C-alpha positions as CSV (number, residue, x, y, z in Angstrom):
1,X,-23.3,-5.0,-4.6
2,X,-22.8,-5.9,-8.3
3,X,-21.8,-9.5,-8.9
4,X,-18.4,-9.7,-10.6
5,X,-19.5,-12.8,-12.5
6,X,-22.9,-11.9,-14.0
7,X,-23.3,-8.2,-13.0
8,X,-26.6,-8.8,-11.1
9,X,-27.0,-6.3,-8.3
10,X,-28.7,-8.3,-5.6
11,X,-26.9,-10.7,-3.3
12,X,-27.0,-12.0,0.2
13,X,-24.3,-11.8,2.8
14,X,-23.2,-15.2,4.0
15,X,-20.5,-14.2,6.5
16,X,-19.1,-11.0,7.9
17,X,-15.8,-10.6,9.8
18,X,-13.7,-7.8,11.1
19,X,-10.0,-7.7,10.2
20,X,-7.6,-8.1,13.1
21,X,-7.0,-4.4,13.5
22,X,-10.8,-3.7,13.2
23,X,-10.4,-1.3,10.3
24,X,-11.9,-3.5,7.6
25,X,-15.0,-5.7,7.4
26,X,-14.7,-8.7,5.1
27,X,-18.0,-10.0,3.7
28,X,-18.6,-13.2,1.8
29,X,-21.5,-12.7,-0.5
30,X,-23.6,-15.0,-2.8
31,X,-25.2,-13.7,-6.0
32,X,-29.0,-14.3,-6.0
33,X,-29.0,-14.9,-9.7
34,X,-26.0,-17.0,-10.6
35,X,-25.3,-18.4,-7.1
36,X,-21.5,-17.7,-7.3
37,X,-19.7,-16.4,-4.2
38,X,-17.4,-13.5,-3.9
39,X,-15.7,-11.4,-1.2
40,X,-15.9,-7.7,-0.5
41,X,-14.1,-5.5,1.9
42,X,-15.5,-2.4,3.6
43,X,-13.7,0.4,5.3
44,X,-14.7,3.7,6.7
45,X,-13.9,6.5,4.2
46,X,-11.6,9.0,5.9
47,X,-10.4,12.3,4.6
48,X,-6.8,11.7,3.4
49,X,-4.5,14.6,2.5
50,X,-3.8,15.7,-1.0
51,X,-0.4,14.8,-2.3
52,X,1.7,17.7,-3.8
53,X,3.7,16.2,-6.6
54,X,7.2,17.5,-7.7
55,X,5.6,19.5,-10.6
56,X,3.2,21.3,-8.1
57,X,0.1,19.4,-9.1
58,X,-2.1,17.9,-6.5
59,X,-3.8,14.5,-6.4
60,X,-5.7,12.6,-3.8
61,X,-3.8,10.2,-1.6
62,X,-4.2,6.8,-3.3
63,X,-3.5,3.7,-1.2
64,X,-3.9,1.5,-4.4
65,X,-1.0,3.4,-6.0
66,X,1.1,2.8,-2.9
67,X,0.1,-0.9,-2.7
68,X,0.9,-1.5,-6.4
69,X,4.3,0.2,-6.0
70,X,5.2,-2.0,-3.0
71,X,3.9,-5.1,-4.8
72,X,6.1,-4.2,-7.8
73,X,9.2,-3.7,-5.5
74,X,8.5,-7.0,-3.7
75,X,8.0,-9.0,-7.0
76,X,9.6,-12.5,-6.7
77,X,10.5,-11.8,-3.0
78,X,9.3,-13.7,0.1
79,X,6.8,-11.0,1.1
80,X,3.2,-11.9,1.6
81,X,0.3,-9.8,0.3
82,X,-0.9,-9.7,3.9
83,X,2.4,-8.0,5.0
84,X,2.2,-5.6,2.2
85,X,-1.4,-4.7,3.1
86,X,-0.3,-4.1,6.7
87,X,2.4,-1.8,5.5
88,X,0.0,0.2,3.4
89,X,-2.4,0.4,6.3
90,X,0.4,1.8,8.5
91,X,1.2,4.3,5.9
92,X,-2.4,5.4,5.5
93,X,-2.8,5.8,9.3
94,X,0.4,7.7,9.5
95,X,-0.8,10.3,7.0
96,X,-4.3,10.4,8.5
97,X,-2.8,11.0,11.9
98,X,-0.7,13.9,10.7
99,X,-4.0,15.8,10.3
100,X,-2.5,17.8,7.4
101,X,-4.6,18.7,4.3
102,X,-1.6,18.4,2.0
103,X,1.6,16.4,2.1
104,X,4.6,16.4,-0.3
105,X,5.0,13.4,-2.5
106,X,8.6,13.2,-1.2
107,X,7.2,12.6,2.3
108,X,5.1,9.7,1.0
109,X,8.0,8.2,-1.0
110,X,10.3,8.4,2.0
111,X,7.6,6.8,4.2
112,X,7.2,4.0,1.7
113,X,10.9,3.4,1.6
114,X,11.0,3.1,5.5
115,X,8.2,0.5,5.3
116,X,10.0,-1.4,2.6
117,X,13.2,-1.4,4.6
118,X,11.3,-3.3,7.3
119,X,9.7,-5.7,4.8
120,X,12.5,-6.7,2.6
121,X,15.9,-5.1,1.9
122,X,16.0,-6.1,-1.8
123,X,12.6,-4.6,-2.3
124,X,13.8,-1.5,-0.6
125,X,16.8,-1.2,-2.9
126,X,14.6,-1.8,-6.0
127,X,12.2,0.9,-4.9
128,X,15.0,3.3,-3.9
129,X,16.7,2.9,-7.3
130,X,13.6,4.0,-9.1
131,X,12.4,6.6,-6.6
132,X,15.8,8.3,-6.1
133,X,16.5,7.9,-9.8
134,X,20.0,6.6,-9.5
135,X,22.1,7.9,-12.4
136,X,25.1,5.6,-12.0
137,X,26.5,2.7,-10.0
138,X,28.1,5.0,-7.4
139,X,24.8,6.3,-6.2
140,X,23.5,2.7,-6.1
141,X,26.5,1.6,-4.1
142,X,26.2,4.5,-1.6
143,X,22.6,3.5,-0.9
144,X,23.7,-0.2,-0.4
145,X,26.5,0.9,2.0
146,X,24.1,3.0,4.0
147,X,21.7,0.0,4.3
148,X,24.5,-2.2,5.4
149,X,25.7,0.3,8.0
150,X,22.1,0.5,9.4
151,X,22.0,-3.3,9.5
152,X,25.4,-3.5,11.4
153,X,24.3,-1.0,14.0
154,X,21.1,-3.0,14.9
């Protein structure tokens, strides 16, 4: 593993731990050249579906892109990185479990919105306003009314 501080490629593992769900291994490492410590995460590489975008192009399922989108929606909100990571893990598992080779980007977007709805309602509305490309205040208000109706029925 290349040291992020000095780029030396040899290190020693100081500690290894499994994540709570057992899908990730966290390793504390120490560079054998500079002596600084850093953390790496390992996960099994699984075959995720290709995402079919609106314009018909295909790209690989990118958990980092989803993570960054959720982080942006949750900016300045009381949502921990750990909760965001759990949501992204659930999304990744959902699309792995489908067993499909390809999924529509709209399916991914809707699934992200469902996770955001559970995490934080303001983050959900932020994401929805960009994802659904609200053109005016009426579309925005309709989405808010739907969210309030769901909340009342719980």
